[in-house]
Every structure is written in structure tokens, then in C-alpha cells.
N, C-alpha and C positions, 0 to 999 in steps of 0.2 A: 635702277630702271625708271624710269619717268612714267608718270600716272597715265599717260595717255598709250605710251606701250603696256602698259600691264592690263588696261581697260581692254585694249584691242587684243592681248592673247588670252584674256578671262573669256570672251567672247567665242574664242575655236573651240570647235567639236573635235576632240582630240582622234575619235575613232574614223570621222571623217576625213581628217587631215592625213591621217596614216592609211586610207585606203580600206579600213576594217569596219567598213557601215554595216556588213553583214554578218559581223559575229555574232554569236548564240548569246542570249540575253544572261546565263548563267556566265559566262567568259567574261561580259562585260562587268557584271557585278563584281566578281572577282578582281578585275583589273581596277575599278574604281574604289573596293576595298581598300586594296593595297596602295593605289596614290592617295586616299584619305588618311592611311596610317604614317606615309611617307610624310606628306606635308603636314599633319598635326605635329608630329614628332618635331619637324623642322621650326614650326612657328614656336611650340613651346621652349625650344632652346633659345629662341631670339627673344622670347619674352622674359626668360630667366636672366640672360645675359645683361638685359636692359633694366633690371632689378636691384637694389642693392641688396646685400646679405641679409639684412634685416627683413626686408620685404620678402625675400626669397624663404626665408623660415616660415612668414606669417602666411604666404601661400600656402607653402608644404604642409602647414599645422591644419588649415583650412581642407586642405585634398585629404587628408588623414582623416579629419575627424566626421568630414559629410563627404564621401566621393560623389555621390550620386545626387546632390544639391547642387546644382548649377547655378543658381540664382546669386548666392553670395560670392562666387567665384566672379561673376560676368561682373558685379558691381567692382569686386575691387579691381579688375582689369582695365573696367572703365575710368577709376580714379589713379590707378597707377601706371596705368600704360593707356593713355589715351589713345594714340595711334595704332592699336592692336588691332582694330580691323583691316587698317592699311599694311600692317604686317602679314597678315592672314592672305590677303588677294595678292601681295608679293610673292608670299611662298609658293602659294598656287600658279603664279605666272611662271617663277622659276621654274619650277615642277615641268609644267608644260614645255617651256622653252629649251629644258635640257633634253626632255624624251624626244621632241621635235627632232632637235640637233643630232641625236645618235641615229636617227632612223634615217634621216637625208644626207 
């Protein structure tokens, strides 16, 4: 997926696109939580696939030792997966595209 398409998909409001703007806030929050879980899971899979076994082990150890300290993990990702922000955007765009395609 090219960057222009990704950026245009990222700007879409899914609830508006799906004709569900009037959904209760609690439902929206639940849907967004589920979406965040799916996108995050897909992103972590892509990140891990991009790393060597050695770097996968290093990241896993960091996560085990300090699961609540995001700073070293972010620094690791910036160093070892310099395009991780693009991967994140692509995962969100893929999720939105799939969801919209299923409904339409």
C-alpha cells in the first residue's frame, strides 16, 4: 500500500464511514479497544519478523525485565526497526481497509 493511500485511509472516521456515528460512547470505546488490540498484535508480529533471532531475544528480555518501561523499548525500536512508525500506520490502514471492505 503506498503512502498516499495509507494517509488517506488513516484520516477516515470509521464510525462515520460505517454510518454508525450515533453509537453510544461505551460501544465506541469497546470497538476502539478491540481495534487497538488487533492492530497492536499485527504490528508486533511484523516487528518481530523484521528482527534477527538475536534481536528478537534481546527485545523479549527487555519486555520481561521491564514490561512497564516504554522508553528503552521505544529506543530499541528506533534503532533496530527505523520504519516502525510506518509499519504502525500501515497496520491501522490495513485494519480500516479490511473492516470497510467487509461491510460494503
